[in-house]
Every structure is written in C-alpha cells, then in structure tokens.
C-alpha positions as CSV (number, residue, x, y, z in Angstrom):
1,M,-72.6,-20.1,21.2
2,A,-69.5,-21.1,20.3
3,L,-68.1,-19.9,17.0
4,S,-66.8,-23.3,15.3
5,F,-63.6,-23.0,13.3
6,T,-63.2,-26.5,11.5
7,D,-62.7,-24.6,8.1
8,D,-59.2,-23.8,8.1
9,N,-60.5,-20.6,6.0
10,S,-62.2,-19.1,8.3
11,L,-60.3,-19.3,10.8
12,F,-57.6,-18.0,8.5
13,N,-59.9,-14.5,8.1
14,F,-61.4,-14.6,11.9
15,V,-57.2,-14.7,13.1
16,V,-55.2,-13.3,10.6
17,K,-56.9,-10.9,8.6
18,E,-59.7,-10.0,10.7
19,G,-57.2,-9.1,13.8
20,N,-59.2,-11.1,16.3
21,G,-56.1,-13.2,17.2
22,I,-56.2,-16.0,19.9
23,K,-57.3,-13.9,22.6
24,G,-60.5,-13.2,19.7
25,L,-60.5,-16.9,19.5
26,V,-61.0,-18.0,23.6
27,D,-63.1,-14.9,23.9
28,S,-65.5,-17.0,21.6
29,G,-65.9,-19.4,23.9
30,I,-64.0,-22.5,21.8
31,T,-63.5,-25.3,24.5
32,E,-61.1,-27.4,21.6
33,V,-58.1,-26.2,20.3
34,P,-58.6,-25.5,16.5
35,P,-56.6,-28.4,13.9
36,R,-54.2,-25.3,12.8
37,F,-53.1,-25.0,16.0
38,I,-52.6,-28.7,17.5
39,Q,-48.5,-29.1,16.8
40,P,-47.4,-32.8,15.8
41,P,-46.0,-34.8,18.8
42,D,-42.8,-33.8,18.2
43,Y,-43.1,-30.6,18.5
44,R,-45.4,-30.2,21.8
45,F,-43.7,-29.8,25.3
46,N,-43.0,-33.0,26.8
47,K,-43.0,-32.6,30.6
48,Q,-41.2,-35.9,30.8
49,Q,-38.5,-34.5,29.2
50,S,-37.8,-32.0,31.8
51,S,-36.3,-31.8,34.9
52,S,-36.9,-29.6,37.9
53,P,-36.9,-25.6,37.7
54,Y,-33.3,-24.6,36.8
55,E,-31.5,-22.7,39.6
56,T,-30.3,-20.3,36.5
57,M,-28.0,-18.3,37.4
58,T,-28.7,-14.7,39.1
59,I,-25.8,-12.1,38.4
60,D,-26.1,-8.5,40.3
61,L,-24.8,-6.6,37.5
62,S,-24.7,-3.4,39.8
63,E,-21.2,-5.4,41.2
64,L,-19.7,-4.9,37.3
65,D,-18.6,-1.4,39.1
66,G,-17.1,-3.3,42.3
67,P,-14.7,-4.8,43.5
68,N,-15.9,-8.3,42.4
69,H,-15.6,-7.3,39.1
70,D,-13.7,-9.8,37.8
71,Q,-15.8,-12.7,39.2
72,V,-18.9,-11.1,37.9
73,V,-17.2,-11.3,34.5
74,K,-16.6,-14.5,34.8
75,D,-20.1,-15.7,35.8
76,I,-21.6,-13.7,32.8
77,V,-19.0,-15.7,30.7
78,H,-19.6,-18.8,32.5
79,A,-23.8,-18.9,31.6
80,A,-22.8,-17.9,28.0
81,E,-20.6,-20.9,27.8
82,T,-23.1,-23.4,29.4
83,L,-27.0,-23.0,29.1
84,G,-26.9,-19.6,27.2
85,F,-29.4,-18.1,29.4
86,F,-28.7,-16.2,33.3
87,Q,-30.8,-13.8,34.5
88,V,-29.6,-10.8,36.4
89,V,-30.7,-7.9,39.0
90,N,-30.1,-4.8,39.8
91,H,-29.9,-4.2,35.8
92,G,-30.6,-0.9,35.9
93,V,-34.0,-0.9,34.3
94,P,-36.6,0.5,36.5
95,L,-38.7,-2.0,38.4
96,D,-41.7,-0.1,38.0
97,L,-41.3,0.3,34.2
98,L,-41.0,-3.6,34.2
99,D,-44.2,-3.9,36.0
100,S,-46.2,-1.0,34.4
101,L,-44.8,-3.0,31.0
102,K,-46.5,-5.9,32.0
103,T,-49.7,-4.3,32.8
104,A,-49.2,-3.0,29.5
105,V,-49.3,-5.8,27.5
106,H,-52.5,-7.1,29.4
107,E,-54.4,-4.0,28.7
108,F,-53.3,-4.0,25.1
109,F,-54.6,-7.2,24.2
110,N,-57.5,-7.1,26.4
111,Q,-58.9,-4.3,23.5
112,P,-61.9,-4.8,21.1
113,P,-60.0,-6.4,18.2
114,E,-60.8,-3.2,16.0
115,I,-58.4,-1.3,17.9
116,K,-55.8,-3.6,17.3
117,A,-56.4,-4.2,13.7
118,A,-55.3,-0.7,13.1
119,Y,-51.5,-2.0,13.3
120,L,-52.0,-5.4,11.2
121,D,-49.9,-5.8,8.3
122,G,-51.6,-3.9,5.1
123,V,-53.4,-1.6,7.5
124,T,-50.6,0.1,9.7
125,P,-49.4,3.4,8.3
126,N,-45.5,2.2,9.3
127,P,-44.0,-1.1,8.6
128,T,-41.9,-0.5,12.5
129,V,-44.8,-1.7,14.4
130,K,-47.0,-4.7,13.4
131,Y,-49.6,-7.1,15.3
132,A,-50.3,-10.7,14.5
133,T,-50.1,-14.2,15.7
134,S,-47.6,-15.4,13.2
135,F,-44.7,-14.1,11.5
136,F,-45.8,-16.2,8.2
137,P,-49.2,-17.2,9.0
138,A,-49.5,-18.2,5.4
139,N,-46.9,-20.1,5.1
140,E,-46.7,-21.9,8.5
141,K,-48.2,-25.8,8.7
142,K,-49.5,-24.9,12.0
143,W,-49.3,-21.8,14.2
144,M,-48.5,-21.3,18.1
145,W,-51.0,-20.4,20.7
146,R,-50.3,-16.3,21.1
147,D,-50.8,-12.9,19.7
148,F,-48.0,-10.3,19.9
149,L,-47.4,-6.7,19.3
150,K,-43.8,-6.4,17.3
151,M,-42.2,-3.1,17.5
152,T,-38.7,-2.4,15.4
153,Y,-37.1,0.6,17.0
154,T,-35.6,3.6,14.0
155,N,-36.3,6.6,15.7
156,D,-37.4,8.3,18.6
157,L,-40.0,10.2,16.0
158,D,-41.1,7.3,14.3
159,A,-41.8,5.6,17.1
160,L,-43.8,8.5,19.3
161,E,-45.6,9.2,16.1
162,F,-46.8,5.2,15.3
163,W,-46.8,3.4,18.4
164,P,-49.9,2.9,20.4
165,N,-50.1,5.6,22.2
166,E,-50.7,3.9,25.9
167,I,-47.4,1.6,25.3
168,K,-45.3,4.2,22.9
169,E,-43.2,5.9,25.8
170,L,-43.1,2.8,28.1
171,V,-41.3,0.9,25.2
172,L,-38.9,3.6,24.5
173,E,-37.7,4.0,28.0
174,Y,-37.2,-0.2,28.1
175,I,-35.2,0.2,24.8
176,N,-33.3,3.5,26.2
177,T,-32.2,1.5,29.7
178,S,-31.5,-2.1,28.8
179,K,-29.1,-1.0,26.1
180,K,-27.4,0.5,28.3
181,M,-27.3,-3.1,30.3
182,V,-26.6,-5.2,27.4
183,N,-23.7,-2.9,26.3
184,R,-22.0,-3.7,29.4
185,I,-22.9,-7.3,29.2
186,L,-21.7,-7.5,25.9
187,K,-18.5,-5.6,26.3
188,A,-17.6,-8.2,29.3
189,L,-18.3,-11.0,26.9
190,I,-16.5,-9.5,24.1
191,T,-13.8,-8.6,25.9
192,D,-13.3,-12.0,27.5
193,L,-12.7,-13.7,23.9
194,G,-9.4,-11.3,23.9
195,V,-11.5,-9.5,21.3
196,K,-10.8,-5.4,21.0
197,L,-14.2,-3.6,19.0
198,D,-14.6,0.2,18.8
199,D,-17.7,1.8,19.8
200,S,-18.7,1.8,15.8
201,R,-18.1,-1.9,15.4
202,L,-19.8,-3.1,18.6
203,D,-22.9,-0.3,17.6
204,T,-23.3,-2.7,14.4
205,L,-23.9,-5.6,15.5
206,I,-26.4,-4.1,18.3
207,G,-27.5,-1.9,15.4
208,V,-31.0,-3.0,14.7
209,T,-33.6,-3.4,18.3
210,T,-37.2,-5.1,18.3
211,V,-39.5,-5.2,21.1
212,L,-42.2,-7.8,21.2
213,M,-45.1,-7.9,23.4
214,I,-46.6,-11.3,23.8
215,F,-50.2,-12.5,25.0
216,Y,-50.5,-16.2,25.7
217,P,-54.3,-16.3,26.1
218,I,-55.4,-19.7,28.1
219,C,-55.8,-22.6,26.3
220,P,-58.4,-25.5,26.4
221,D,-56.0,-28.2,25.7
222,P,-52.1,-27.4,26.7
223,N,-50.8,-30.6,25.9
224,L,-51.6,-29.8,22.2
225,T,-50.4,-26.6,21.6
226,I,-47.2,-24.8,21.7
227,G,-46.8,-21.0,23.1
228,A,-43.6,-20.4,21.3
229,K,-42.0,-23.5,19.7
230,K,-38.9,-25.0,20.2
231,H,-35.8,-22.3,18.9
232,S,-32.8,-20.1,19.1
233,D,-32.6,-16.2,19.2
234,M,-31.2,-14.8,15.8
235,G,-29.2,-11.9,17.1
236,M,-27.0,-11.0,19.5
237,L,-28.3,-10.8,23.2
238,T,-31.8,-10.8,24.1
239,V,-33.4,-9.4,27.2
240,L,-37.0,-11.1,28.5
241,L,-39.2,-9.4,30.9
242,Q,-41.5,-12.4,31.7
243,D,-44.4,-12.2,34.6
244,D,-44.5,-15.2,37.7
245,I,-46.8,-17.4,35.9
246,G,-44.1,-19.5,34.6
247,G,-43.5,-21.6,31.2
248,L,-40.1,-20.6,29.8
249,Y,-38.1,-24.0,29.1
250,V,-34.4,-24.1,28.3
251,K,-33.0,-27.0,26.4
252,K,-29.5,-27.9,27.8
253,N,-26.6,-28.6,26.0
254,D,-26.3,-32.0,27.2
255,E,-26.5,-35.3,25.7
256,N,-30.1,-36.1,27.2
257,E,-32.3,-33.8,25.4
258,E,-33.6,-32.3,29.0
259,W,-35.7,-29.1,29.0
260,V,-35.4,-26.7,32.2
261,E,-38.0,-24.1,33.4
262,V,-36.2,-20.7,33.6
263,P,-38.3,-19.5,36.8
264,P,-39.5,-16.2,37.1
265,T,-37.8,-14.0,39.7
266,K,-39.0,-10.7,41.1
267,G,-37.3,-8.3,39.8
268,A,-34.9,-9.6,37.3
269,L,-34.8,-9.5,33.4
270,V,-33.5,-12.8,31.4
271,I,-30.9,-12.8,29.3
272,N,-29.8,-15.4,26.6
273,V,-27.2,-15.5,24.3
274,G,-28.5,-15.3,20.2
275,D,-26.9,-17.2,16.8
276,A,-25.2,-14.6,16.2
277,L,-22.9,-13.9,19.0
278,Q,-22.0,-17.9,19.2
279,I,-20.8,-17.5,15.4
280,L,-19.0,-14.4,16.5
281,S,-17.3,-16.3,19.0
282,N,-16.4,-19.6,17.2
283,G,-19.0,-21.5,19.0
284,R,-17.6,-20.7,22.6
285,Y,-21.1,-18.9,23.8
286,K,-24.3,-21.0,23.2
287,S,-27.5,-19.8,21.8
288,A,-30.0,-21.9,23.6
289,Q,-32.7,-23.6,22.3
290,H,-35.7,-22.6,25.0
291,L,-40.1,-22.9,24.2
292,V,-43.0,-21.2,26.0
293,R,-45.4,-24.2,27.1
294,T,-48.8,-22.8,26.7
295,T,-51.5,-22.9,30.4
296,N,-55.2,-23.7,30.7
297,T,-55.5,-21.5,33.9
298,V,-54.2,-18.2,33.6
299,S,-53.2,-16.1,30.5
300,R,-49.2,-15.3,30.6
301,V,-47.7,-12.5,29.0
302,S,-43.8,-11.4,28.5
303,V,-42.3,-8.9,26.8
304,P,-38.6,-9.6,24.4
305,L,-36.1,-7.1,23.6
306,F,-34.0,-8.5,20.5
307,N,-30.5,-7.0,19.9
308,A,-29.5,-8.0,16.4
309,P,-26.4,-6.6,14.0
310,V,-27.8,-4.5,10.9
311,P,-28.9,-6.7,7.7
312,A,-25.5,-5.6,6.0
313,A,-23.2,-6.5,9.1
314,K,-20.5,-9.4,8.6
315,I,-21.0,-12.1,11.1
316,G,-18.3,-14.8,11.4
317,P,-15.9,-16.3,14.2
318,F,-13.8,-13.1,15.7
319,P,-10.0,-13.6,13.9
320,E,-8.6,-13.5,17.5
321,V,-10.5,-16.2,18.6
322,V,-10.0,-18.3,15.2
323,A,-6.4,-17.7,15.9
324,H,-6.8,-19.0,19.5
325,D,-8.8,-22.3,18.5
326,G,-6.8,-22.9,15.2
327,V,-10.4,-23.7,13.1
328,A,-13.3,-21.6,12.4
329,R,-16.1,-23.8,13.2
330,Y,-18.4,-20.9,10.6
331,K,-18.3,-18.7,7.5
332,E,-18.6,-15.1,7.0
333,V,-21.8,-14.3,6.0
334,T,-23.7,-11.3,6.4
335,F,-26.8,-11.0,9.1
336,Q,-29.5,-10.4,6.1
337,E,-28.2,-13.9,4.4
338,Y,-28.6,-15.8,8.0
339,M,-31.9,-13.8,8.8
340,S,-33.1,-14.8,4.7
341,N,-32.0,-18.5,5.4
342,I,-34.2,-18.6,8.6
343,Y,-37.5,-17.0,6.6
344,K,-37.1,-19.7,4.1
345,N,-37.2,-22.3,6.5
346,P,-38.9,-21.2,9.8
347,D,-39.3,-24.4,11.6
348,G,-37.7,-23.7,14.6
349,G,-34.6,-25.5,16.7
350,K,-30.9,-24.9,15.9
351,M,-30.7,-25.8,12.2
352,A,-30.4,-22.3,10.9
353,L,-26.8,-22.5,12.5
354,Q,-25.8,-25.2,10.0
355,F,-26.2,-22.6,7.3
356,A,-23.3,-20.6,8.5
357,S,-21.4,-24.0,9.8
358,A,-17.7,-24.0,7.8
C-alpha cells in the first residue's frame, strides 16, 4: 500500500530529514503528486509556450587551434550574445567519462536511502558534499521534483576523503578536463570584449567549482510539477552533461516569451552563460533562463558543473566595455553580495540581476 503524504510534516520528515528524497516517494508507490510539489500555474511548464526543438548552435572546439580559429570565436560570441546557450563537441572531455558519469548518477540514487542520508546536512562530516532535494526546504513553499548530490571543489584531498567512493574520481576528472575547456571559451569571450585579463584575475572569476549530480524521478503528473524551475545560473559559465531523455528548455531573448528545447546531442556538452558574465560584459552576453520539465515515462539525469567567482571577487562591468558602451548598466558588487541576494529571494527567474542594475 502506498504511503500518504498529504500532511506537510510527515512529507518533510520522509523526504528531507530521513533522506528518502523524491526517489523514495516514487518507490513508495505514490500515484498522485503531494501538494508540496504542485506548482502554481505560472511556475508550471506550458508546452504551448514552446516551439519545436531549437537547433542549438553546435561548435567544434578543436577548430580553435586551427585555421578556423576566428570563425569559431565569432560563433561562440554570437551564441553568448543571443540565446546564451550553445553545445560543444570535440571539447577534450573524454566521451567514456561522460557515459560513466551518467551511469554513476543512476547508481548513486538507486542506493538505499540510509546510504544517501550519510551526506545530509548535519550528518556529513564535510560541507563540500551535500545530498538533498531542495537548497532551502524549510523556506520554499513549493519543492521541485528532483534529488541531487552537490559537490563543491576545494582540493583533491578533501574530495578523495569525503566524496562518495564510487563517484569521486569520476567527478574529479570531469572537473579537471572541463576546466581546461571553460578557460578556452571564457578567454575567447573576454578577449572579444577588448579586455585583457591576467591568469590570476581569471582564476578569481572561475575560482569556485561546483558539480551537481541531479536525478529527476518519474512523476505521476508532469503537468503539475517542475524538475527545475525557471532560473538563470549565477556564475560565469555552466557546463552541462544531459542524458538522451530531453526536457531542458531555454527562454529565447525575444518578446514572445517563447521557450525552446535544447535537444540532447551525442557526445556534446551544453554551455550556458551565467549572471556574473552578463554583468561583467555590461549586458552583451546573456544569461539564459532555463528550466527542466518532468516526465512520467523514465527517470532523467544531468550533471551540471558551475564555474563561479570567489565570494570576495568584485563583479561589475569591465571598464573597457563601459568606455565603449558609454554607460554602465550594472553596479559593482561582490559575488558574495550577489549570492546573498539570491538566497534571500530563491524564486528563480532573472530578478536577481535587478539587484546589480545601475
């Protein structure tokens, strides 16, 4: 017999405190979405607002080293200026590693809840690793339909000691190989702005690396829920590994409020611009709102890698860009101030950028 979760306290205890997560709800045999997960109509994904899958620009990064270097840079810049999302192939991240990561996500979340619960807040001995369903479960009126394991990189020793044994080496390799790719893309974007940064300044802008392993279980009624609500990422660039299920949608920068699906492409990684890069570029590069829908047919997994400034880093439009534009569209804030503003108002969308507006 399926458990009943109409009572908010029992749901909170089962999902959050005991670490059963959404996977535990599904495994219990529920046939209806508990009220805590039923999103207000404005937060649900309306397929009528979406068009056919967007032919996301796919860029061959290997050509950055060849005679087509200038054209590849133009393609990267154009993608960052328009949709804020693009896909890259021949990116230097081993394809067998990407396949292993997707398998590892399924294996981790298919473990008994008591094993995953060892990484809950208040249980895990190290804050660089956290298993959860929500970032702010006590504060959020409605929860998203997903479980995740968050790993914040500080150094290899901590990762090897505290991260789950079955995934730690995979995630470290994902970080190390992706970081090289991120550096190349970011240097191309910043150079095109007419800005020259030394390595130490660049390091402060991508000094915090966080990996999420996200599991989106089958949902009894996808029309009522959302896997990831409308939001833009707060950092510089995000690298996303998605499986072949689909369900990632991006909002086009136009007046039609149109959402387009980013189709899975074998061997590709999705790159998207974050708020910090939009601020630094004085609005030239666009951080894209995106969301993830749920499904009632098969569980979905993804592995985003977030590259963000260190908390003390100052983010404001580059002086060279302001001199060219004649106006600063954003004020200078520390990245910690920007993050704190988001944490106070975790409602998604791009409202956080208003905090930094000049």
